[in-house]
C-alpha positions in Angstrom: 174.6 -28.7 -15.4 171.6 -28.6 -17.7 168.7 -26.5 -16.6 165.2 -26.6 -18.0 162.6 -24.0 -17.1 159.1 -23.2 -18.2 159.2 -20.5 -20.8 156.4 -18.0 -21.0 153.7 -19.0 -23.5 153.7 -16.8 -26.7 150.5 -14.8 -27.2 148.0 -16.5 -29.5 149.6 -19.9 -29.2 147.8 -22.6 -27.2 150.3 -25.4 -27.3 153.9 -25.5 -26.1 156.5 -26.6 -28.7 157.7 -30.1 -28.1 161.3 -30.1 -26.7 163.6 -31.9 -24.4 162.9 -29.2 -21.8 159.2 -29.5 -22.0 159.5 -33.3 -22.0 161.5 -33.3 -18.8 159.2 -30.9 -17.1 156.1 -32.8 -18.2 157.5 -36.1 -17.0 158.3 -34.8 -13.6 155.0 -32.9 -13.4 153.2 -36.2 -14.1 155.1 -37.9 -11.3 154.4 -35.1 -8.9 150.7 -35.1 -9.8 150.5 -38.8 -9.0 152.1 -38.2 -5.6 149.8 -35.4 -4.8 146.8 -37.4 -5.9 147.8 -40.2 -3.5 148.3 -37.7 -0.7 144.9 -36.2 -1.4 143.3 -39.6 -1.4 145.0 -40.6 1.8 144.0 -37.4 3.4 140.4 -37.8 2.4 140.4 -41.3 3.7 141.9 -40.2 7.0 139.3 -37.4 7.4 136.5 -39.9 6.7 138.0 -42.3 9.2 138.3 -39.5 11.8 134.6 -38.6 11.5 133.7 -42.3 12.0 136.1 -42.7 14.9 134.4 -39.8 16.8 131.1 -41.5 16.4 132.1 -45.1 17.3 132.8 -45.1 21.0 130.1 -45.5 23.6 130.1 -42.7 26.2 129.6 -45.3 28.9 132.7 -47.3 27.8 135.8 -45.6 29.3 138.2 -48.0 27.5 136.5 -47.4 24.2 136.7 -43.7 24.7 140.4 -43.9 25.4 141.0 -46.0 22.3 138.9 -43.5 20.2 141.0 -40.6 21.5 144.2 -42.4 20.8 143.2 -43.3 17.2 142.0 -39.7 16.6 145.3 -38.4 17.8 147.2 -40.7 15.5 145.0 -39.7 12.5 145.5 -36.0 13.2 149.3 -36.5 13.4 149.3 -38.1 10.0 147.1 -35.4 8.6 149.5 -32.8 10.0 152.5 -34.6 8.3 150.8 -34.6 5.0 149.8 -31.0 5.1 153.2 -29.8 6.3 155.1 -31.8 3.7 152.8 -31.0 0.7 154.6 -27.8 -0.3 157.9 -28.7 -1.9 157.0 -32.4 -1.6 159.4 -33.6 -4.2 162.7 -31.8 -4.8 165.2 -34.2 -6.3 166.0 -37.3 -8.2 169.1 -39.5 -8.7 169.8 -42.3 -11.2 172.2 -44.5 -9.2 173.8 -47.9 -9.8 171.9 -50.7 -8.1 172.1 -54.5 -8.3 168.4 -54.8 -7.8 166.8 -51.6 -8.9 163.3 -50.9 -7.5 162.5 -48.3 -10.2 164.8 -49.2 -13.2 165.7 -46.3 -15.4 164.1 -46.8 -18.8 166.8 -47.8 -21.4 169.5 -47.5 -18.8 172.8 -49.4 -19.6 172.2 -52.9 -18.5 175.9 -53.5 -18.0 178.1 -50.9 -16.3 181.6 -51.8 -15.2 180.1 -53.8 -12.4 177.2 -55.1 -14.4 174.7 -52.9 -12.5 171.5 -51.2 -13.7 170.4 -47.8 -12.7 167.7 -47.2 -10.0 165.7 -44.0 -10.2 165.0 -42.6 -6.8 162.9 -39.5 -6.2 163.8 -37.6 -3.0 161.3 -35.7 -1.0 160.2 -34.5 2.4 158.3 -37.7 3.3 158.2 -41.3 2.0 155.4 -42.5 -0.2 154.9 -46.0 -1.5 152.6 -47.7 -4.1 149.6 -49.3 -2.5 150.0 -52.6 -4.4 151.6 -55.7 -3.0 155.1 -54.7 -4.0 154.9 -51.5 -2.0 157.2 -49.9 -4.6 158.8 -46.7 -3.4 157.4 -43.7 -5.3 159.1 -41.0 -3.1 162.0 -41.6 -0.8 162.2 -39.7 2.5 165.3 -37.5 2.5 166.4 -39.1 5.7 166.5 -42.6 4.3 170.0 -44.1 3.9 169.4 -44.8 0.2 168.7 -41.1 -0.3 172.1 -40.0 1.1 173.9 -40.1 -2.3 171.7 -37.2 -3.4 173.7 -35.0 -0.9 177.1 -36.6 -1.0 177.8 -37.5 -4.6 180.3 -35.3 -6.5 182.2 -35.7 -9.7 185.2 -36.8 -7.8 183.3 -39.2 -5.6 180.0 -40.0 -7.5 179.0 -42.8 -5.2 177.4 -44.6 -8.1 175.2 -41.6 -9.1 175.1 -41.1 -12.8 172.7 -38.2 -12.9 171.3 -35.9 -10.2 168.3 -33.8 -10.9 167.2 -30.8 -8.8 163.4 -30.1 -9.1 162.0 -26.7 -8.2 158.3 -26.3 -7.5 155.9 -23.4 -6.9 152.8 -24.7 -5.2 151.8 -27.9 -7.0 153.6 -27.0 -10.2 157.1 -27.8 -11.3 158.8 -24.7 -12.7 162.3 -26.0 -13.4 164.6 -29.0 -13.4 168.4 -28.9 -13.4 170.5 -31.9 -14.2 174.1 -32.8 -13.2 176.0 -35.6 -14.8 178.3 -37.0 -12.2 179.6 -40.1 -14.1 180.4 -40.2 -17.7 178.6 -42.7 -19.9 180.5 -45.0 -22.2 182.2 -42.9 -24.9 181.3 -39.6 -23.4 184.5 -38.9 -21.6 184.9 -37.8 -18.0 182.0 -35.9 -16.4 182.7 -32.2 -15.8 183.9 -31.4 -12.2 182.0 -29.3 -9.8 183.6 -25.8 -9.8 185.6 -25.0 -6.7 184.7 -28.2 -4.9 188.0 -28.5 -3.1 188.4 -24.8 -2.5 185.2 -24.4 -0.4 185.4 -27.7 1.4 181.7 -27.8 1.2 181.3 -30.5 -1.5 177.8 -29.2 -2.0 175.3 -31.1 -4.1 175.1 -28.3 -6.7 176.3 -24.8 -6.7 173.4 -23.4 -8.6 170.8 -24.9 -6.3 172.7 -23.7 -3.2 173.2 -20.2 -4.5 169.5 -20.0 -5.3 168.7 -21.0 -1.7 171.2 -18.6 0.0 170.2 -15.6 -2.1 166.5 -16.1 -1.7 164.7 -13.3 0.2 164.4 -13.9 3.9 161.2 -13.7 5.9 160.1 -13.8 9.6 160.3 -17.6 9.5 163.3 -19.8 8.7 163.4 -22.1 5.7 164.8 -25.6 5.7 167.9 -26.6 3.7 166.7 -30.1 2.9 167.2 -29.5 -0.8 170.8 -28.4 -0.4 172.4 -30.1 2.5 176.2 -30.1 2.1 178.5 -33.0 2.8 179.9 -31.6 6.1 176.4 -30.8 7.3 175.1 -34.3 6.3 177.8 -36.0 8.3 176.7 -34.2 11.4 173.0 -34.6 10.7 173.4 -38.4 10.4 176.0 -38.9 13.1 175.4 -42.1 15.0 177.2 -40.9 18.1 175.0 -41.6 21.2 176.7 -39.0 23.4 177.2 -35.3 23.3 177.9 -33.9 19.8 179.1 -30.3 19.6 178.6 -28.4 16.4 180.7 -25.3 16.2 180.8 -22.8 13.4 181.0 -19.1 12.6 177.9 -17.1 11.8 176.3 -18.2 8.5 177.6 -21.8 8.5 174.2 -23.3 9.0 174.4 -24.5 12.6 170.8 -24.0 13.3 169.7 -25.7 10.1 171.9 -28.6 10.9 170.4 -28.9 14.4 166.8 -28.9 13.1 167.5 -31.4 10.4 169.3 -33.6 12.9 166.2 -33.5 15.1 164.1 -34.7 12.1 166.7 -37.3 11.2 166.9 -38.8 14.7 163.1 -38.9 15.0 163.0 -40.8 11.7 165.9 -43.2 12.5 165.1 -43.8 16.2 161.4 -43.4 16.0 160.5 -46.2 18.5 162.7 -44.7 21.2 162.1 -41.0 20.7 158.4 -41.2 20.2 158.1 -42.3 23.8 160.7 -40.0 25.3 160.5 -37.0 23.0 163.0 -34.5 21.6 163.7 -31.1 23.3 165.0 -28.1 21.3 166.2 -25.2 23.3 166.7 -21.8 21.8 167.9 -18.4 23.2 164.5 -16.6 23.2 160.9 -16.7 22.0 161.6 -14.7 18.9 164.1 -17.3 17.8 161.7 -20.2 18.5 159.0 -18.4 16.4 161.6 -18.0 13.6 162.4 -21.8 13.5 159.0 -23.1 14.3 158.0 -24.0 10.7 161.1 -25.9 9.7 160.4 -29.2 11.5 156.8 -29.5 10.3 158.0 -29.0 6.7 160.4 -31.9 7.3 157.6 -34.2 8.3 158.1 -33.8 12.1 155.7 -32.1 14.6 156.3 -34.0 17.9 159.1 -31.8 19.3 159.1 -29.6 22.3 160.5 -26.1 21.7 161.6 -24.1 24.7 164.0 -21.5 26.0 165.8 -21.9 29.3 163.3 -19.5 30.8 160.3 -21.6 29.7 161.4 -25.1 30.8 159.6 -24.9 34.1 155.8 -25.5 33.7 153.7 -22.7 35.1 156.6 -20.2 35.3 156.6 -17.2 33.0 159.8 -15.3 32.5 161.1 -12.2 30.9 164.6 -11.4 29.6 167.1 -10.5 32.3 168.6 -7.2 31.1 171.0 -6.6 34.0 174.4 -7.8 33.1 175.4 -8.0 36.7 172.4 -10.1 37.6 173.1 -12.4 34.7 176.7 -12.9 35.8 175.9 -13.5 39.5 172.9 -15.7 38.9 174.7 -17.8 36.3 177.7 -18.5 38.5 178.2 -21.8 40.3 178.5 -19.8 43.5 174.7 -19.8 43.4 174.8 -23.5 44.6 176.3 -22.4 47.9 174.0 -19.3 48.1 170.8 -21.3 47.4 171.7 -24.0 49.9 172.3 -21.4 52.5 169.1 -19.7 51.6 167.2 -22.9 52.3 168.9 -23.2 55.6 167.7 -19.8 56.7 164.1 -21.3 56.8 165.3 -23.9 59.2 165.1 -21.7 62.3 165.1 -22.1 66.1 163.2 -20.5 68.9 165.2 -17.9 71.0 163.4 -19.0 74.2 161.5 -22.0 75.4 157.8 -22.1 74.4 155.0 -23.5 76.6 152.0 -25.3 75.1 149.0 -26.4 77.1 147.5 -29.6 75.9 144.4 -31.0 77.7 145.3 -29.0 80.8 148.9 -30.2 80.8 151.8 -27.8 80.1 154.6 -29.1 77.8 157.7 -27.0 77.0 159.4 -26.9 73.6 163.0 -26.0 74.2 165.6 -24.6 71.8 167.7 -27.7 72.5 164.8 -30.0 71.3 164.6 -28.0 68.0 168.3 -28.0 67.5 168.6 -31.8 68.0 165.7 -32.3 65.6 167.3 -30.0 63.0 170.6 -31.8 63.3 168.8 -35.1 62.8 167.0 -33.9 59.7 170.1 -32.3 58.1 172.2 -35.4 58.7 169.8 -37.4 56.7 171.1 -35.6 53.5 167.5 -35.6 52.3 166.1 -32.5 50.5 164.5 -29.9 52.7 160.8 -31.0 52.2 161.6 -34.7 52.4 163.6 -34.2 55.6 160.8 -32.3 57.2 159.0 -35.5 58.5 162.2 -36.5 60.3 162.4 -33.0 61.9 158.7 -33.2 63.0 159.0 -36.8 64.3 162.0 -35.9 66.4 160.4 -32.8 67.9 157.1 -34.6 68.6 158.9 -37.5 70.2 160.9 -35.1 72.5 157.7 -33.3 73.5 155.8 -36.6 74.1 158.7 -37.9 76.3 158.6 -34.7 78.3 154.8 -34.8 78.6 155.0 -38.5 79.6 157.3 -37.6 82.4 154.7 -35.2 83.7 151.5 -37.2 83.4 153.0 -40.7 83.9 155.1 -40.0 86.9 154.6 -42.5 89.8 153.7 -40.7 93.0 155.5 -43.3 94.9 158.7 -42.8 93.0 158.5 -46.0 90.9 158.8 -46.4 87.1 156.7 -44.3 84.8 153.2 -45.6 84.7 152.7 -45.0 80.9 153.2 -48.0 78.7 155.0 -47.9 75.3 151.5 -48.0 73.7 150.4 -45.0 75.7 153.5 -43.1 74.6 152.8 -44.0 71.0 149.3 -42.6 71.3 150.7 -39.5 73.0 153.0 -38.9 70.1 150.2 -39.3 67.6 148.0 -36.9 69.6 150.7 -34.3 69.9 151.5 -34.6 66.2 147.9 -33.6 65.4 147.6 -30.7 67.8 147.1 -27.5 65.8 149.4 -25.4 68.0 152.2 -27.9 67.7 151.8 -28.2 63.9 151.8 -24.4 63.6 155.0 -24.1 65.7 156.9 -26.7 63.7 155.8 -25.1 60.4 157.5 -22.0 61.6 160.8 -23.7 62.4 160.9 -26.1 59.4 158.2 -25.1 56.9 157.4 -26.9 53.7 158.8 -24.7 51.0 158.4 -23.9 47.3 161.3 -22.7 45.1 159.4 -19.4 44.5 159.2 -18.6 48.2 162.9 -19.3 48.8 164.0 -17.2 45.9 161.7 -14.3 46.8 163.2 -14.0 50.3 166.7 -14.4 48.9 166.2 -11.5 46.4 164.5 -9.4 49.1 167.3 -9.9 51.6 170.4 -11.4 49.9 172.7 -10.3 52.8 170.9 -12.7 55.2 171.4 -15.8 53.0 174.9 -14.8 51.7 176.6 -12.8 54.5 180.1 -13.8 53.3 179.6 -12.3 49.8 180.3 -8.7 48.8 177.9 -5.9 48.0 178.2 -6.4 44.3 176.9 -10.0 44.6 174.0 -8.8 46.7 173.3 -6.1 44.1 173.1 -8.7 41.4 170.6 -10.7 43.5 168.6 -7.9 45.0 165.2 -7.1 43.6 163.2 -4.1 44.8 159.6 -4.9 46.0 156.9 -3.5 43.8 153.7 -2.0 45.2 150.3 -2.4 43.5 148.1 0.6 42.7 146.9 0.9 46.3 150.5 0.6 47.6 149.6 -2.0 50.2 150.5 -5.3 48.7 153.3 -6.7 46.6 152.5 -7.6 43.1 153.2 -11.1 41.8 156.9 -11.6 41.3 158.2 -11.3 37.7 160.8 -14.0 37.1 163.6 -13.6 34.5 165.2 -16.2 32.3 168.2 -16.0 34.7 166.0 -17.0 37.6 164.7 -20.2 35.9 167.8 -22.3 36.5 167.8 -21.1 40.2 164.1 -22.2 40.6 165.0 -25.5 39.0 168.0 -26.0 41.3 165.8 -25.2 44.3 163.3 -27.9 43.1 166.1 -30.4 43.8 167.2 -28.8 47.0 163.7 -28.8 48.4 162.8 -32.3 47.0 160.2 -32.8 44.3 158.7 -36.3 44.0 161.1 -38.2 41.8 160.0 -40.6 39.1 160.6 -43.7 41.2 158.5 -42.4 44.1 155.7 -41.3 41.7 155.7 -44.7 40.0 155.5 -46.4 43.4 152.6 -44.3 44.4 150.9 -45.0 41.1 151.4 -48.7 41.6 150.0 -48.5 45.1 146.9 -46.7 43.9 146.5 -49.2 41.1 146.6 -52.1 43.6 144.0 -50.3 45.7 141.7 -50.1 42.6 142.2 -53.8 42.0 141.2 -54.5 45.6 138.1 -52.4 45.2 137.2 -54.1 42.0 137.6 -57.5 43.7 135.2 -56.4 46.5 132.7 -55.4 43.8 132.9 -58.9 42.2 132.7 -60.6 45.6 129.4 -58.7 46.3 128.1 -59.8 42.9 129.1 -63.4 43.7 127.5 -63.3 47.1 124.2 -61.8 45.9 123.8 -64.0 42.9 120.7 -66.2 42.8 121.6 -69.8 43.3 118.1 -71.4 43.3 116.5 -72.2 40.0 112.9 -73.3 39.8 113.5 -75.9 37.0 116.1 -77.7 39.0 118.7 -77.6 36.3 122.3 -76.3 36.8 122.6 -72.6 36.0 124.1 -71.7 32.6 123.6 -67.9 32.8 127.0 -66.1 32.6 127.4 -63.5 35.3 129.8 -60.6 35.4 132.2 -62.5 37.8 132.3 -65.4 35.3 133.9 -63.4 32.5 135.9 -60.6 34.1 138.6 -60.6 36.8 139.4 -57.8 39.2 142.3 -56.3 37.3 140.3 -56.1 34.0 137.4 -54.4 35.9 139.8 -51.9 37.4 141.5 -51.3 34.1 138.1 -50.3 32.6 137.8 -47.5 35.1 141.4 -46.4 34.7 141.8 -42.9 33.2 144.6 -42.9 30.6 146.6 -39.9 29.4 145.9 -39.5 25.7 148.1 -36.5 25.3 151.1 -36.7 22.9 154.6 -37.2 24.2 155.4 -33.6 23.4 152.3 -32.4 25.3 153.1 -34.5 28.4 156.8 -33.6 28.4 156.0 -29.8 28.2 154.0 -30.1 31.4 156.4 -32.3 33.4 159.1 -30.5 35.3 161.4 -33.5 35.4 160.6 -35.2 32.0 163.6 -37.2 30.8 164.0 -36.5 27.0 165.4 -39.0 24.7 167.4 -36.3 22.9 168.1 -32.7 23.6 169.3 -30.1 21.1 170.6 -26.8 22.3 171.0 -23.9 19.8 173.0 -20.8 20.6 174.5 -22.9 23.4 177.3 -20.5 24.1 174.7 -18.3 25.9 174.1 -20.8 28.6 175.4 -20.0 32.1 176.9 -22.7 34.4 173.6 -22.8 36.3 171.6 -23.1 33.0 173.8 -26.1 31.9 172.8 -27.9 35.1 169.1 -27.3 34.3 169.5 -28.6 30.7 171.4 -31.8 31.7 168.7 -32.7 34.2 166.4 -33.1 31.2 169.0 -35.4 29.5 169.9 -38.2 31.9 171.1 -40.4 29.0 173.5 -37.5 27.9 172.4 -37.9 24.3 172.6 -34.3 23.1 173.4 -32.1 20.1 174.9 -28.8 21.2 175.2 -26.0 18.6 177.0 -22.7 19.1 180.1 -20.6 18.8 182.0 -19.2 21.8 183.0 -16.2 19.7 179.4 -15.1 19.6 178.8 -15.3 23.4 176.8 -12.3 24.6 176.1 -13.5 28.1 178.8 -12.5 30.7 178.1 -15.8 32.4 178.2 -17.7 29.0 180.5 -20.3 27.6 184.2 -19.5 27.1 185.2 -23.0 26.1 183.2 -26.2 25.5 185.6 -28.1 27.8 184.8 -25.8 30.7 181.0 -26.0 30.0 180.8 -29.8 29.5 183.4 -31.4 31.6 181.3 -31.3 34.9 178.7 -33.5 33.1 180.5 -35.7 30.6 184.2 -35.2 31.3 185.9 -35.4 27.9 183.3 -37.8 26.4 182.1 -35.5 23.6 182.7 -35.0 19.9 183.4 -31.7 18.2 182.4 -31.0 14.6 183.5 -27.8 12.9 181.6 -26.1 10.1 183.8 -24.3 7.7 181.7 -22.8 4.9 179.8 -19.5 5.3 176.6 -19.9 3.3 174.9 -16.7 4.6 177.4 -13.8 4.6 179.0 -12.4 1.5 182.8 -12.3 1.6 182.9 -8.5 1.9 180.8 -8.5 5.1 182.6 -11.5 6.4 186.0 -9.8 6.0 184.8 -6.9 8.0 183.5 -9.2 10.8 186.8 -11.2 10.7 188.6 -8.0 11.9 186.7 -8.4 15.1 187.1 -12.2 15.2 190.9 -11.7 15.5 190.3 -10.0 18.9 187.4 -12.1 20.1 188.7 -15.6 19.3 192.1 -15.4 17.7 192.4 -19.2 17.8 189.4 -19.6 15.4 190.1 -19.8 11.7 187.9 -17.6 9.4 185.4 -19.4 7.3 185.2 -19.5 3.5 182.3 -17.5 2.1 180.3 -19.0 -0.8 179.7 -15.6 -2.4 181.9 -12.6 -2.9 179.4 -9.8 -2.8 175.8 -9.0 -2.1 174.6 -5.4 -2.1 177.7 -4.2 -0.4 178.8 -2.5 2.9 177.8 1.1 3.5 178.2 3.8 6.2 175.5 6.3 7.1 174.7 8.9 9.7 170.9 8.9 9.6 169.0 5.9 10.9 165.7 6.5 9.0 167.5 7.2 5.7 169.6 4.1 6.2 166.4 2.0 6.8 164.7 3.4 3.8 167.6 2.5 1.6 167.9 -1.0 3.1 164.2 -1.6 2.5 164.6 -0.6 -1.1 167.6 -2.9 -1.6 165.9 -5.8 0.2 162.8 -5.7 -2.0 160.5 -8.4 -0.7 163.2 -9.6 1.8 163.7 -8.7 5.4 165.5 -5.8 7.0 167.0 -6.0 10.5 167.6 -2.7 12.4 169.8 -3.6 15.4 170.4 -1.4 18.4 172.3 -1.6 21.7 170.5 -3.2 24.6 170.7 0.2 26.3 168.6 1.8 23.6 164.8 2.2 23.5 163.7 0.7 20.1 161.2 2.8 18.2 158.3 0.3 17.3 157.5 2.5 14.3 160.6 1.2 12.5 159.1 -2.3 12.4 156.7 -3.5 9.7 156.0 -6.5 7.6 159.5 -6.5 6.1 161.4 -4.8 8.9 162.4 -6.0 12.3 163.8 -3.5 14.8 165.3 -5.2 17.8 168.0 -5.0 20.5 171.2 -6.9 19.8 170.4 -9.6 22.5 167.2 -10.5 20.7 168.6 -11.3 17.3 170.6 -14.4 18.1 170.2 -17.0 15.4 168.2 -14.8 13.1 169.1 -13.6 9.6 168.1 -10.7 7.4 168.6 -9.7 3.8 169.8 -6.2 4.9 171.2 -5.2 8.3 171.2 -1.7 9.6 173.6 -1.7 12.6 172.9 1.4 14.7 175.9 2.9 16.6 178.2 -0.2 16.8 180.4 1.7 19.3 177.5 1.9 21.8 176.9 -1.8 21.4 180.6 -2.6 22.0 180.6 -0.4 25.1 177.4 -1.7 26.6 178.7 -5.0 27.7 181.9 -6.9 28.5 180.9 -9.0 25.5 180.2 -5.9 23.4 182.6 -6.9 20.6 180.9 -10.3 20.4 177.6 -8.6 20.1 178.8 -6.4 17.2 180.3 -9.4 15.5 177.0 -11.3 15.8 174.9 -8.3 14.6 177.1 -7.7 11.5 176.9 -11.3 10.4 173.1 -11.5 10.4 173.1 -10.0 6.9 172.8 -12.2 3.7 173.1 -9.3 1.2 174.1 -6.0 2.6 175.3 -4.1 5.8 174.9 -0.5 6.8 176.8 0.9 9.7 175.1 4.0 11.2 177.5 6.2 13.1 177.6 9.8 14.4 178.6 12.7 12.2 181.9 13.2 14.1 182.8 9.5 13.7 182.0 9.7 10.0 184.2 12.8 9.6 187.1 11.3 11.5 187.0 7.8 10.1 185.1 7.6 6.9 185.4 3.9 6.0 183.7 0.8 7.5 187.1 -0.8 8.1 188.3 2.1 10.2 185.0 2.2 12.2 185.4 -1.5 13.0 189.1 -1.1 13.9 188.2 1.7 16.3 186.0 -0.7 18.3 189.0 -2.9 19.3 
């Protein structure tokens, strides 16, 4: 590989010496300047257009206002894409054989073995084209099929690529270029092979560029890997499988980066479908979502919904569930039975007959009437709220029949004097009586998921009498008093409660999409009817007599508009983006769902996720060896078979890009116990700053900060520990082990790994995850006695198992 960088300019010299290095840099800088100029011009034009759009629509023209808002939204989306992709806009170039090159390489061989010329393709975050008639490609989107050789070509399999150039920028300036010759030119002999290509299994685009990326200082936000996607990663990112794709890999193999780049690729490739239905990305916690939030915009995509399992329900705010017992109980499929029984506890019956006096007539509601109505409603198999009208109808009919026998009885002993019409009127009247309505609300109330769950948590033994005390303890929540001690405060829901609320939404019966569409259609027809009435009035009131005796030639409103067009002008349209609408819709059907750290999902959480993916097109990313949730995934088969049987694909990532070999070897000592069937990965680097053992937390943190420089230090504690906020600053994050899923740090200070291992049934998994967050160095903080007895990091880890 040949690398050219900008040397520092000698003092007293104004001009750089002419050289091949400066020529390469100058040429690429000129191309980048042209691209940035085009983006600046396009952005200025869009901003000018945006100002004009906001002035154009007439406030009295609803349709014009709607079109204005839609156009403004589209312009803002394009502006966001330009702004997000501007930094690091162009990062690569390939000279590749092509029968019909769009950008022929100057003085390239006109006749290769196949008689092909070379096409020069610049690779970047978005695609840009010349504005002339030819629409020549100036920058190729990294997701385009013709850009793929940039990632896959090797000296063993060059895929027609003669030269690959990696371009490194700082701001708007190119600071270095690095060339790889993958195919030998005539007379030059074979091209040099990429070192260790077969040993790592990664077949990475270039070792130097990749090492630069993995050793770069970490920050509070994740960076993309678009410049250095490896072959095994690229295969997953561009997979055409339209079912469930599972991406499994040990810590540091780039699972999260693959998932995010797959989201960007799918939005690029299936734009027409996914722009309407949206893409949902689910992460384990809010900190993780903040960490990854900048990756997709930098890849040219902003229309994605980011959520955790606890934030999937609009209007519901959750906190982390810290109780391991609660997480295990609430995550179990036994909750299906418990929730169904909890709903039934609201379907009650009177102990004794109840008398109601209606217009001076006494009518009696008997337990038998209520029981029969309840049986009728339950046999309908409808959700609770949707079955309620059947229950009410049956009770009211029974009461009306009883009342009819009283007021319609023939004194002479003949047939009842009330007609069927009289009985129907009686049923209607009774159904509107406040005392009757109130009584029926008591026996079969209309419910919300929150109300059912609050009662269940307050008295779990009532809804689940067949379960044991431990199950009740996992469900029970103590009532909190406010400052006056008279009323309960608003319930605080946890992320383990969210799947239960979602399940109850189905058990109770929300309005489904078909019913909502039918209602919208009915309302739309009513608006058309109203519009037609308005036109009829105009027609009827029009002046038909003209003084001059000629036929009228004046066009009236009813001559140029029909009822549907008139109604359409009054129709309020939703101008929100797909992502905005999806985030507010409890039953939005996403076109694609990506789940990161999927091993943390309980059985109940999987049900909630799959409800958002009726087409079963999903990318699932995780590693069962890293499961920290006692109700989490043990095997993918167990987790997925209830939804897709065996119709899913597994991809295994094999190269550890994050963790140096010395830290990985230490973590592998735990992996043998956690998941002995899993093979250890191959680390790309042998060493970072090393593995250390310390006995003082503050001293260990100070040393880690010094080693990390401008990078990020993670100080990780057991979930049972109270974290000192003073340990966190701009370059240091102190957190509990359950809050660092998916994150990475330059230096990790792991405090009391023995306490972490003992705090949970998945304690060894938690230690394994915490150790492998490090990209450079690891410090194990232990007690003085442990240090005196053990002494080495290996012995400390072996003690845990």
